[in-house]
VEXMAR-909758 format. One line per field, with one value per atom (N, C-alpha, C, O): residue number from 1; residue in three letters; y, x, z. Coordinates in steps of 0.2 Angstrom, whole numbers, padded with zeros to 4 digits. Example, Ala and Ser with C-alpha at 12.3 -4.5 7.8 and 13.67 -1.06 7.14 Angstrom:
BEGIN
rodo	1|1|1|1|2|2|2|2
timar	ALA|ALA|ALA|ALA|SER|SER|SER|SER
y	-0028|-0022|-0016|-0017|-0011|-0005|0000|0006
x	0066|0062|0066|0071|0064|0068|0064|0067
z	0039|0039|0039|0042|0035|0036|0039|0040
This chain:
BEGIN
rodo	1|1|1|1|2|2|2|2|3|3|3|3|4|4|4|4|5|5|5|5|6|6|6|6|7|7|7|7|8|8|8|8|9|9|9|9|10|10|10|10|11|11|11|11|12|12|12|12|13|13|13|13|14|14|14|14|15|15|15|15|16|16|16|16|17|17|17|17|18|18|18|18|19|19|19|19|20|20|20|20|21|21|21|21|22|22|22|22|23|23|23|23|24|24|24|24|25|25|25|25|26|26|26|26|27|27|27|27|28|28|28|28|29|29|29|29|30|30|30|30|31|31|31|31|32|32|32|32|33|33|33|33|34|34|34|34|35|35|35|35|36|36|36|36|37|37|37|37|38|38|38|38|39|39|39|39|40|40|40|40|41|41|41|41|42|42|42|42|43|43|43|43|44|44|44|44|45|45|45|45|46|46|46|46|47|47|47|47|48|48|48|48|49|49|49|49|50|50|50|50|51|51|51|51|52|52|52|52|53|53|53|53|54|54|54|54|55|55|55|55|56|56|56|56|57|57|57|57|58|58|58|58|59|59|59|59|60|60|60|60|61|61|61|61|62|62|62|62|63|63|63|63|64|64|64|64|65|65|65|65|66|66|66|66|67|67|67|67|68|68|68|68|69|69|69|69|70|70|70|70|71|71|71|71|72|72|72|72|73|73|73|73|74|74|74|74|75|75|75|75|76|76|76|76|77|77|77|77|78|78|78|78|79|79|79|79|80|80|80|80|81|81|81|81|82|82|82|82|83|83|83|83|84|84|84|84|85|85|85|85|86|86|86|86|87|87|87|87|88|88|88|88|89|89|89|89|90|90|90|90|91|91|91|91|92|92|92|92|93|93|93|93|94|94|94|94|95|95|95|95|96|96|96|96|97|97|97|97|98|98|98|98|99|99|99|99|100|100|100|100|101|101|101|101|102|102|102|102|103|103|103|103|104|104|104|104|105|105|105|105|106|106|106|106|107|107|107|107|108|108|108|108|109|109|109|109|110|110|110|110|111|111|111|111|112|112|112|112|113|113|113|113|114|114|114|114|115|115|115|115|116|116|116|116|117|117|117|117|118|118|118|118|119|119|119|119|120|120|120|120|121|121|121|121|122|122|122|122|123|123|123|123|124|124|124|124|125|125|125|125|126|126|126|126|127|127|127|127|128|128|128|128|129|129|129|129|130|130|130|130|131|131|131|131|132|132|132|132|133|133|133|133|134|134|134|134|135|135|135|135|136|136|136|136|137|137|137|137|138|138|138|138|139|139|139|139|140|140|140|140|141|141|141|141|142|142|142|142|143|143|143|143|144|144|144|144|145|145|145|145|146|146|146|146|147|147|147|147|148|148|148|148|149|149|149|149|150|150|150|150|151|151|151|151|152|152|152|152|153|153|153|153|154|154|154|154|155|155|155|155|156|156|156|156|157|157|157|157|158|158|158|158|159|159|159|159|160|160|160|160|161|161|161|161|162|162|162|162|163|163|163|163
timar	MET|MET|MET|MET|ARG|ARG|ARG|ARG|HIS|HIS|HIS|HIS|ILE|ILE|ILE|ILE|PHE|PHE|PHE|PHE|ALA|ALA|ALA|ALA|ILE|ILE|ILE|ILE|GLY|GLY|GLY|GLY|LEU|LEU|LEU|LEU|MET|MET|MET|MET|MET|MET|MET|MET|PHE|PHE|PHE|PHE|GLY|GLY|GLY|GLY|THR|THR|THR|THR|ALA|ALA|ALA|ALA|ALA|ALA|ALA|ALA|VAL|VAL|VAL|VAL|SER|SER|SER|SER|GLN|GLN|GLN|GLN|THR|THR|THR|THR|PHE|PHE|PHE|PHE|ASN|ASN|ASN|ASN|ALA|ALA|ALA|ALA|GLU|GLU|GLU|GLU|ILE|ILE|ILE|ILE|LEU|LEU|LEU|LEU|PRO|PRO|PRO|PRO|PRO|PRO|PRO|PRO|TRP|TRP|TRP|TRP|ASP|ASP|ASP|ASP|GLY|GLY|GLY|GLY|ILE|ILE|ILE|ILE|ALA|ALA|ALA|ALA|VAL|VAL|VAL|VAL|PRO|PRO|PRO|PRO|ASP|ASP|ASP|ASP|GLY|GLY|GLY|GLY|GLN|GLN|GLN|GLN|GLN|GLN|GLN|GLN|CYS|CYS|CYS|CYS|SER|SER|SER|SER|LEU|LEU|LEU|LEU|PHE|PHE|PHE|PHE|GLY|GLY|GLY|GLY|GLY|GLY|GLY|GLY|ASN|ASN|ASN|ASN|GLY|GLY|GLY|GLY|ALA|ALA|ALA|ALA|THR|THR|THR|THR|PRO|PRO|PRO|PRO|ALA|ALA|ALA|ALA|PHE|PHE|PHE|PHE|ASP|ASP|ASP|ASP|ILE|ILE|ILE|ILE|SER|SER|SER|SER|ASN|ASN|ASN|ASN|LEU|LEU|LEU|LEU|PRO|PRO|PRO|PRO|ASP|ASP|ASP|ASP|ALA|ALA|ALA|ALA|THR|THR|THR|THR|ARG|ARG|ARG|ARG|THR|THR|THR|THR|ILE|ILE|ILE|ILE|HIS|HIS|HIS|HIS|ILE|ILE|ILE|ILE|GLU|GLU|GLU|GLU|PHE|PHE|PHE|PHE|ASN|ASN|ASN|ASN|ASP|ASP|ASP|ASP|LEU|LEU|LEU|LEU|SER|SER|SER|SER|PHE|PHE|PHE|PHE|PRO|PRO|PRO|PRO|PRO|PRO|PRO|PRO|LEU|LEU|LEU|LEU|ALA|ALA|ALA|ALA|GLU|GLU|GLU|GLU|ASN|ASN|ASN|ASN|GLY|GLY|GLY|GLY|GLY|GLY|GLY|GLY|HIS|HIS|HIS|HIS|GLY|GLY|GLY|GLY|THR|THR|THR|THR|ILE|ILE|ILE|ILE|GLY|GLY|GLY|GLY|PHE|PHE|PHE|PHE|ASP|ASP|ASP|ASP|ALA|ALA|ALA|ALA|SER|SER|SER|SER|GLY|GLY|GLY|GLY|GLU|GLU|GLU|GLU|ALA|ALA|ALA|ALA|MET|MET|MET|MET|ARG|ARG|ARG|ARG|LEU|LEU|LEU|LEU|ALA|ALA|ALA|ALA|SER|SER|SER|SER|VAL|VAL|VAL|VAL|PRO|PRO|PRO|PRO|GLY|GLY|GLY|GLY|LEU|LEU|LEU|LEU|THR|THR|THR|THR|ASP|ASP|ASP|ASP|ASP|ASP|ASP|ASP|LEU|LEU|LEU|LEU|PRO|PRO|PRO|PRO|ALA|ALA|ALA|ALA|GLY|GLY|GLY|GLY|ILE|ILE|ILE|ILE|PHE|PHE|PHE|PHE|VAL|VAL|VAL|VAL|VAL|VAL|VAL|VAL|ARG|ARG|ARG|ARG|ALA|ALA|ALA|ALA|ALA|ALA|ALA|ALA|ARG|ARG|ARG|ARG|SER|SER|SER|SER|SER|SER|SER|SER|GLY|GLY|GLY|GLY|GLN|GLN|GLN|GLN|TYR|TYR|TYR|TYR|ALA|ALA|ALA|ALA|SER|SER|SER|SER|ASP|ASP|ASP|ASP|GLY|GLY|GLY|GLY|TYR|TYR|TYR|TYR|LEU|LEU|LEU|LEU|PRO|PRO|PRO|PRO|PRO|PRO|PRO|PRO|CYS|CYS|CYS|CYS|SER|SER|SER|SER|GLY|GLY|GLY|GLY|GLY|GLY|GLY|GLY|ARG|ARG|ARG|ARG|GLY|GLY|GLY|GLY|ASN|ASN|ASN|ASN|ASP|ASP|ASP|ASP|TYR|TYR|TYR|TYR|SER|SER|SER|SER|ALA|ALA|ALA|ALA|ASP|ASP|ASP|ASP|ILE|ILE|ILE|ILE|ILE|ILE|ILE|ILE|ALA|ALA|ALA|ALA|LEU|LEU|LEU|LEU|ASP|ASP|ASP|ASP|GLY|GLY|GLY|GLY|ASN|ASN|ASN|ASN|GLY|GLY|GLY|GLY|ASN|ASN|ASN|ASN|ARG|ARG|ARG|ARG|LEU|LEU|LEU|LEU|GLY|GLY|GLY|GLY|PHE|PHE|PHE|PHE|VAL|VAL|VAL|VAL|THR|THR|THR|THR|VAL|VAL|VAL|VAL|PRO|PRO|PRO|PRO|ILE|ILE|ILE|ILE|GLY|GLY|GLY|GLY|ARG|ARG|ARG|ARG|TYR|TYR|TYR|TYR
y	-0023|-0018|-0018|-0018|-0019|-0019|-0012|-0008|-0010|-0004|-0005|-0009|-0001|-0002|0005|0010|0005|0012|0012|0007|0018|0019|0026|0031|0027|0033|0034|0030|0040|0042|0042|0042|0040|0040|0046|0051|0047|0053|0054|0049|0060|0061|0057|0058|0054|0051|0052|0051|0056|0058|0063|0068|0062|0066|0063|0067|0057|0054|0054|0053|0056|0056|0049|0046|0046|0039|0041|0044|0039|0041|0035|0037|0029|0024|0024|0026|0021|0020|0013|0009|0011|0004|0004|0009|-0002|-0003|-0008|-0012|-0007|-0011|-0012|-0007|-0018|-0020|-0024|-0030|-0022|-0026|-0031|-0030|-0037|-0043|-0045|-0044|-0048|-0050|-0055|-0059|-0055|-0052|-0045|-0042|-0042|-0035|-0031|-0033|-0025|-0021|-0014|-0009|-0012|-0005|-0001|0005|-0003|0001|-0001|0003|-0008|-0010|-0016|-0020|-0017|-0023|-0029|-0029|-0034|-0040|-0043|-0043|-0046|-0050|-0055|-0058|-0055|-0060|-0058|-0061|-0052|-0050|-0045|-0042|-0044|-0040|-0044|-0050|-0041|-0044|-0049|-0049|-0054|-0059|-0056|-0059|-0050|-0047|-0045|-0044|-0045|-0043|-0049|-0047|-0055|-0061|-0063|-0067|-0060|-0061|-0066|-0067|-0067|-0071|-0068|-0071|-0061|-0057|-0059|-0061|-0058|-0059|-0053|-0049|-0052|-0046|-0047|-0053|-0042|-0043|-0045|-0044|-0048|-0050|-0044|-0041|-0043|-0038|-0041|-0045|-0039|-0040|-0033|-0028|-0034|-0028|-0029|-0035|-0024|-0024|-0017|-0012|-0018|-0012|-0010|-0004|-0015|-0013|-0011|-0013|-0006|-0004|-0010|-0015|-0010|-0016|-0018|-0024|-0013|-0015|-0017|-0018|-0018|-0020|-0027|-0032|-0028|-0034|-0036|-0042|-0031|-0032|-0028|-0022|-0030|-0026|-0026|-0031|-0020|-0019|-0016|-0012|-0019|-0016|-0014|-0018|-0007|-0004|-0004|0000|-0007|-0007|-0001|-0001|0003|0008|0009|0007|0012|0014|0022|0025|0024|0032|0035|0042|0032|0036|0036|0039|0032|0032|0034|0030|0040|0043|0039|0039|0036|0032|0026|0024|0024|0018|0020|0016|0027|0030|0030|0031|0029|0029|0024|0022|0024|0020|0013|0010|0009|0003|0002|-0003|0006|0006|-0001|-0004|-0004|-0011|-0016|-0022|-0015|-0019|-0018|-0016|-0021|-0020|-0027|-0031|-0030|-0036|-0036|-0031|-0040|-0039|-0046|-0051|-0045|-0050|-0050|-0044|-0055|-0056|-0054|-0057|-0051|-0049|-0050|-0049|-0052|-0052|-0051|-0054|-0048|-0047|-0041|-0037|-0039|-0033|-0034|-0029|-0040|-0041|-0047|-0052|-0047|-0052|-0052|-0046|-0057|-0057|-0057|-0062|-0053|-0053|-0056|-0054|-0062|-0067|-0064|-0060|-0066|-0065|-0069|-0074|-0065|-0069|-0068|-0063|-0073|-0072|-0066|-0064|-0064|-0059|-0062|-0068|-0057|-0059|-0064|-0067|-0065|-0070|-0068|-0064|-0070|-0069|-0076|-0076|-0081|-0087|-0087|-0088|-0085|-0084|-0088|-0091|-0089|-0093|-0091|-0085|-0095|-0093|-0087|-0087|-0083|-0077|-0071|-0066|-0072|-0067|-0066|-0071|-0060|-0059|-0053|-0048|-0053|-0047|-0042|-0044|-0036|-0031|-0028|-0027|-0026|-0023|-0025|-0025|-0028|-0029|-0023|-0018|-0024|-0019|-0015|-0018|-0009|-0005|-0005|-0002|-0009|-0010|-0013|-0017|-0013|-0016|-0019|-0018|-0022|-0025|-0030|-0034|-0030|-0035|-0034|-0039|-0029|-0028|-0030|-0029|-0032|-0034|-0039|-0043|-0038|-0043|-0044|-0040|-0050|-0052|-0050|-0050|-0048|-0046|-0041|-0036|-0043|-0039|-0039|-0044|-0033|-0033|-0031|-0026|-0036|-0035|-0029|-0027|-0026|-0020|-0022|-0027|-0017|-0019|-0013|-0012|-0009|-0003|-0005|-0001|-0011|-0013|-0011|-0010|-0009|-0007|0000|0002|0004|0011|0016|0022|0012|0016|0019|0023|0016|0018|0016|0011|0020|0019|0016|0018|0010|0007|0007|0007|0007|0008|0004|0002|0003|-0001|0004|0005|0005|0008|0003|0000|0002|-0003|0000|0005|-0002|0001|-0004|-0009|-0002|-0006|-0003|0003|-0008|-0007|-0011|-0016|-0008|-0011|-0015|-0016|-0019|-0023|-0020|-0024|-0013|-0010|-0007|-0003|-0008|-0005|0002|0005|0004|0011|0011|0006|0016|0016|0018|0023|0014|0015|0018|0021|0018|0020|0017|0012|0020|0017|0019|0024|0016|0017|0016|0011|0020|0019|0017|0019|0011|0008|0008|0005|0011|0010|0003|-0001|0000|-0007|-0008|-0013|-0002|-0003|0001|0003|0001|0004|-0001|-0006|-0001|-0006|-0002|-0004
x	-0119|-0113|-0109|-0113|-0103|-0099|-0096|-0095|-0096|-0094|-0088|-0088|-0082|-0076|-0075|-0076|-0074|-0073|-0067|-0064|-0064|-0057|-0057|-0061|-0054|-0054|-0047|-0043|-0044|-0038|-0038|-0044|-0033|-0033|-0031|-0029|-0033|-0032|-0026|-0022|-0026|-0020|-0022|-0028|-0018|-0019|-0013|-0007|-0014|-0008|-0004|-0007|0002|0007|0009|0013|0007|0009|0004|-0002|0005|0001|0001|0006|-0005|-0005|-0007|-0013|-0004|-0005|-0008|-0010|-0008|-0011|-0018|-0022|-0021|-0028|-0030|-0025|-0036|-0038|-0045|-0048|-0046|-0052|-0056|-0054|-0063|-0068|-0073|-0076|-0075|-0079|-0085|-0083|-0091|-0097|-0098|-0098|-0100|-0101|-0108|-0112|-0110|-0116|-0119|-0114|-0125|-0130|-0131|-0136|-0127|-0128|-0125|-0120|-0128|-0125|-0124|-0122|-0126|-0125|-0131|-0131|-0136|-0141|-0148|-0151|-0149|-0155|-0153|-0149|-0157|-0155|-0159|-0164|-0155|-0157|-0163|-0164|-0168|-0174|-0171|-0166|-0174|-0173|-0167|-0166|-0164|-0158|-0161|-0157|-0167|-0170|-0171|-0170|-0173|-0174|-0179|-0184|-0180|-0185|-0192|-0197|-0192|-0199|-0202|-0208|-0199|-0201|-0200|-0200|-0200|-0200|-0193|-0193|-0188|-0181|-0177|-0179|-0171|-0166|-0159|-0155|-0159|-0153|-0146|-0146|-0141|-0134|-0131|-0133|-0125|-0121|-0119|-0118|-0117|-0114|-0107|-0104|-0105|-0097|-0094|-0097|-0087|-0083|-0077|-0074|-0074|-0067|-0063|-0065|-0058|-0054|-0047|-0044|-0044|-0037|-0034|-0037|-0027|-0023|-0023|-0023|-0024|-0024|-0017|-0012|-0017|-0011|-0007|-0010|-0001|0004|0002|0002|0001|0000|-0007|-0009|-0011|-0018|-0018|-0016|-0022|-0023|-0030|-0032|-0034|-0042|-0045|-0043|-0051|-0056|-0062|-0065|-0065|-0072|-0076|-0074|-0082|-0088|-0093|-0096|-0094|-0100|-0106|-0105|-0111|-0117|-0122|-0123|-0125|-0129|-0135|-0135|-0140|-0146|-0146|-0148|-0144|-0143|-0150|-0149|-0155|-0162|-0165|-0170|-0162|-0165|-0160|-0155|-0160|-0155|-0152|-0146|-0156|-0154|-0149|-0145|-0149|-0145|-0141|-0139|-0140|-0137|-0129|-0126|-0126|-0119|-0116|-0119|-0109|-0106|-0108|-0109|-0110|-0113|-0120|-0121|-0124|-0131|-0134|-0138|-0133|-0135|-0130|-0131|-0125|-0120|-0113|-0113|-0108|-0101|-0098|-0098|-0096|-0093|-0086|-0084|-0082|-0074|-0072|-0075|-0066|-0063|-0055|-0052|-0052|-0045|-0042|-0045|-0037|-0034|-0027|-0023|-0024|-0017|-0016|-0020|-0011|-0010|-0013|-0017|-0012|-0015|-0021|-0025|-0024|-0030|-0034|-0031|-0041|-0044|-0052|-0054|-0055|-0062|-0065|-0064|-0070|-0074|-0080|-0085|-0081|-0087|-0093|-0093|-0099|-0105|-0106|-0105|-0109|-0111|-0118|-0121|-0122|-0129|-0130|-0126|-0136|-0139|-0142|-0143|-0143|-0147|-0143|-0147|-0137|-0133|-0126|-0123|-0123|-0116|-0112|-0107|-0116|-0112|-0110|-0113|-0103|-0100|-0094|-0091|-0092|-0086|-0080|-0079|-0075|-0068|-0065|-0066|-0062|-0059|-0064|-0062|-0070|-0076|-0079|-0081|-0081|-0083|-0088|-0087|-0092|-0096|-0092|-0090|-0091|-0088|-0093|-0092|-0098|-0104|-0110|-0111|-0115|-0122|-0125|-0124|-0130|-0135|-0138|-0139|-0139|-0142|-0149|-0152|-0152|-0159|-0162|-0158|-0168|-0171|-0178|-0181|-0181|-0188|-0188|-0184|-0193|-0194|-0188|-0187|-0184|-0179|-0172|-0167|-0172|-0166|-0162|-0165|-0155|-0151|-0145|-0142|-0142|-0136|-0130|-0124|-0131|-0125|-0128|-0130|-0127|-0129|-0137|-0140|-0140|-0147|-0148|-0146|-0150|-0151|-0156|-0160|-0156|-0161|-0168|-0171|-0171|-0177|-0182|-0186|-0182|-0187|-0193|-0198|-0195|-0201|-0202|-0208|-0197|-0197|-0199|-0202|-0197|-0199|-0194|-0194|-0189|-0184|-0178|-0175|-0177|-0171|-0164|-0164|-0159|-0153|-0148|-0147|-0145|-0140|-0133|-0132|-0128|-0121|-0117|-0119|-0111|-0106|-0099|-0097|-0097|-0091|-0086|-0086|-0081|-0076|-0069|-0067|-0067|-0061|-0056|-0056|-0050|-0044|-0040|-0040|-0039|-0036|-0029|-0028|-0024|-0018|-0019|-0024|-0013|-0014|-0015|-0017|-0015|-0017|-0024|-0026|-0027|-0034|-0034|-0039|-0028|-0028|-0031|-0029|-0035|-0038|-0032|-0028|-0032|-0027|-0030|-0027|-0037|-0041|-0048|-0049|-0052|-0059|-0061|-0059|-0067|-0070|-0078|-0079|-0082|-0089|-0092|-0091|-0096|-0099|-0106|-0109|-0110|-0117|-0119|-0116|-0124|-0125|-0132|-0134|-0136|-0143|-0148|-0148|-0154|-0160|-0165|-0166|-0169|-0174|-0180|-0185
z	-0049|-0049|-0043|-0038|-0043|-0036|-0035|-0040|-0029|-0027|-0022|-0018|-0024|-0020|-0017|-0020|-0010|-0006|-0003|-0001|-0003|0000|0003|0000|0008|0012|0014|0016|0014|0017|0025|0028|0028|0035|0038|0035|0045|0048|0053|0053|0056|0061|0068|0070|0071|0077|0081|0080|0087|0091|0087|0084|0087|0083|0077|0073|0075|0069|0064|0065|0058|0052|0049|0048|0048|0044|0037|0037|0032|0026|0021|0015|0024|0020|0019|0024|0014|0013|0013|0012|0014|0012|0008|0008|0005|0001|0004|0007|0003|0005|0000|-0003|-0002|-0007|-0004|-0002|-0005|-0002|-0008|-0014|-0005|-0010|-0011|-0006|-0016|-0018|-0012|-0010|-0011|-0014|-0013|-0015|-0008|-0006|-0012|-0015|-0013|-0018|-0016|-0020|-0010|-0007|-0009|-0006|-0012|-0015|-0011|-0008|-0011|-0008|-0004|-0006|0002|0006|0003|0001|0002|-0002|0001|0008|-0002|0000|0005|0004|0011|0016|0021|0026|0020|0024|0029|0033|0030|0035|0042|0042|0047|0053|0053|0049|0058|0058|0060|0058|0063|0064|0058|0058|0052|0046|0041|0035|0043|0039|0036|0032|0039|0036|0041|0046|0039|0042|0041|0039|0042|0040|0043|0049|0039|0041|0038|0034|0041|0039|0031|0029|0028|0021|0022|0027|0017|0017|0013|0009|0015|0012|0010|0013|0004|0003|0005|0003|0009|0011|0008|0008|0006|0003|0005|0007|0004|0006|0013|0014|0017|0025|0027|0024|0032|0035|0038|0040|0037|0040|0047|0049|0051|0058|0060|0066|0055|0057|0060|0057|0066|0069|0070|0071|0070|0070|0066|0065|0063|0059|0063|0065|0064|0067|0062|0058|0062|0057|0062|0065|0062|0065|0060|0055|0062|0058|0060|0066|0056|0058|0053|0047|0056|0053|0052|0057|0047|0046|0047|0048|0046|0046|0053|0054|0058|0064|0069|0071|0071|0076|0081|0083|0085|0091|0089|0093|0083|0080|0074|0070|0073|0067|0067|0062|0073|0073|0079|0083|0078|0083|0084|0090|0079|0079|0082|0086|0081|0083|0082|0086|0076|0075|0076|0074|0080|0082|0079|0074|0083|0080|0080|0086|0075|0074|0073|0069|0076|0076|0072|0072|0068|0065|0066|0066|0068|0068|0061|0056|0061|0054|0054|0059|0048|0047|0039|0036|0037|0030|0028|0031|0021|0018|0015|0013|0015|0011|0015|0017|0015|0018|0016|0014|0017|0016|0023|0027|0024|0030|0029|0025|0032|0030|0033|0037|0030|0032|0038|0039|0043|0050|0051|0049|0055|0056|0061|0065|0060|0065|0071|0071|0076|0082|0086|0091|0086|0090|0091|0087|0097|0098|0097|0099|0094|0093|0086|0081|0085|0079|0078|0083|0072|0070|0074|0075|0074|0077|0073|0067|0077|0074|0072|0070|0074|0073|0080|0083|0082|0088|0089|0085|0093|0095|0099|0105|0096|0100|0105|0111|0102|0105|0102|0096|0106|0103|0101|0103|0097|0094|0101|0106|0100|0106|0106|0110|0101|0101|0107|0111|0109|0115|0113|0108|0118|0117|0112|0112|0108|0102|0097|0093|0097|0093|0096|0092|0102|0105|0101|0098|0102|0098|0102|0106|0102|0106|0102|0104|0096|0091|0086|0088|0080|0074|0073|0074|0073|0071|0064|0062|0060|0053|0052|0057|0046|0045|0047|0045|0051|0054|0054|0059|0049|0048|0045|0045|0044|0041|0034|0031|0030|0023|0022|0017|0027|0027|0023|0023|0020|0016|0020|0018|0026|0030|0026|0023|0027|0024|0029|0035|0027|0032|0029|0023|0034|0032|0037|0042|0035|0039|0039|0034|0045|0046|0047|0052|0043|0043|0046|0043|0052|0055|0056|0058|0054|0055|0061|0063|0066|0072|0073|0070|0076|0078|0084|0087|0086|0092|0098|0103|0099|0105|0105|0109|0099|0098|0096|0096|0093|0090|0083|0079|0081|0074|0069|0070|0064|0059|0053|0049|0052|0047|0047|0050|0043|0042|0035|0032|0033|0027|0029|0032|0026|0027|0020|0015|0021|0015|0016|0021|0011|0011|0010|0006|0014|0013|0010|0008|0010|0006|0010|0016|0007|0009|0010|0006|0016|0017|0020|0022
């Protein structure tokens, strides 16, 4: 089952932004359970980010950031605790490709905005795949549309699964 998420945009400064955008998580991810093999290497996986189809983006969108979070672990529960990946954007729709975890070596047009805040054996140069050891933690992605000056135009939160 595919899930499409949309959220209304908020007030920024003195201007109200009224457009929404949609985000659809793509298989093998379903937003319910983290797919087998998509966990971190400490637990036998070789995880990569989910891919997303994004549509109805605001006209001024130039960059998309995805902040990955572990909602069940407070130190990594918000603001990209598991890393923030950026994508160059143009047009009203695009596919955000799946990218490998634990690295900052990414394809052209895709970049690490902030590495995961994890440390020690959990340290990552980029995205940290789900790494709770199967304790049932809930993971999500905050997808943020930004203009050319880095101003937020809107966002949507997508559950990526439980591990």
